[in-house]
C-alpha positions as CSV (number, residue, x, y, z in Angstrom):
1,M,39.7,101.6,86.0
2,N,36.6,99.2,86.0
3,A,38.3,97.0,83.4
4,L,41.4,96.7,85.6
5,L,39.3,95.8,88.7
6,S,37.4,93.2,86.6
7,G,40.7,91.6,85.6
8,V,41.9,91.5,89.2
9,N,38.6,90.1,90.3
10,A,38.9,87.3,87.8
11,A,42.5,86.5,88.8
12,V,41.5,86.3,92.4
13,I,38.7,83.9,91.7
14,G,41.1,81.8,89.7
15,L,43.6,81.7,92.6
16,L,40.8,80.8,95.0
17,A,39.6,78.0,92.7
18,T,43.1,76.6,92.4
19,A,43.6,76.7,96.2
20,L,40.3,74.9,96.7
21,Y,41.0,72.2,94.2
22,S,44.6,71.3,95.1
23,P,44.5,70.5,98.8
24,V,40.8,70.3,99.5
25,W,39.1,68.6,96.6
26,T,41.9,66.0,95.9
27,S,42.0,64.9,99.5
28,A,38.3,65.1,100.5
29,I,36.4,63.9,97.4
30,L,37.3,60.2,97.1
31,S,34.0,58.6,96.0
32,E,30.8,59.3,94.3
33,A,29.1,59.7,97.7
34,D,31.6,62.4,98.8
35,F,30.9,64.2,95.5
36,A,27.1,64.0,96.2
37,I,27.5,65.4,99.7
38,A,29.6,68.3,98.4
39,A,27.2,69.0,95.6
40,I,24.2,69.0,97.8
41,G,26.0,71.2,100.3
42,F,26.8,73.6,97.5
43,F,23.2,73.8,96.3
44,M,22.0,74.2,99.9
45,L,24.2,77.3,100.2
46,T,23.7,78.8,96.8
47,R,20.2,77.8,95.5
48,W,18.2,77.2,98.6
49,K,19.9,79.9,100.8
50,I,20.1,77.6,103.9
51,P,22.2,79.0,106.7
52,P,25.9,77.9,106.6
53,L,25.8,76.3,110.1
54,A,22.9,74.0,108.9
55,V,24.9,73.0,105.8
56,V,28.0,72.2,107.9
57,V,25.9,70.1,110.2
58,F,24.3,68.3,107.3
59,C,27.6,67.6,105.6
60,A,29.1,66.3,108.9
61,V,26.2,64.0,109.5
62,A,26.2,62.8,105.9
63,G,30.0,62.1,106.1
64,I,29.6,60.1,109.3
65,A,26.7,58.2,107.7
66,E,28.8,57.5,104.7
67,T,31.6,56.1,106.9
68,V,29.3,54.0,109.0
69,L,27.5,52.6,106.0
70,H,30.7,52.2,104.0
71,L,29.4,54.0,101.0
72,G,32.8,55.2,99.9
73,Y,34.5,51.9,100.5
74,V,34.6,50.9,96.8
75,A,36.3,54.1,95.8
76,R,38.8,54.0,98.6
77,E,39.5,50.3,97.7
78,R,40.3,51.5,94.2
79,L,42.9,53.9,95.6
80,G,44.7,51.0,97.3
81,V,48.0,51.3,99.0
82,E,48.5,55.0,98.1
83,Y,45.4,55.9,100.1
84,I,46.6,53.9,103.1
85,I,50.1,55.5,103.0
86,N,48.6,59.0,102.8
87,C,46.3,58.3,105.7
88,A,49.3,57.0,107.8
89,A,51.3,60.1,106.9
90,V,48.6,62.4,108.1
91,S,47.7,60.3,111.2
92,P,48.7,61.8,114.5
93,T,49.8,58.4,115.9
């Protein structure tokens, strides 16, 4: 019975990882700065045991700072027209 539950647990983790990668990772991590923010947030949660609300605030402030300072501009420029089309398709206007 334990072996069965271990197999189910591994399958669920695989499904969750796939669900995270496909819509979240591919649309949110567009530059090295985005990756750094995500990695720091991950380590804040797992290694340093910082409360989740503080991590969310940190990531939000870091994302705003990245936008204001144009740190992700080079990566977004590399994406070119596809990025602009995707943004226009998601835009509420």
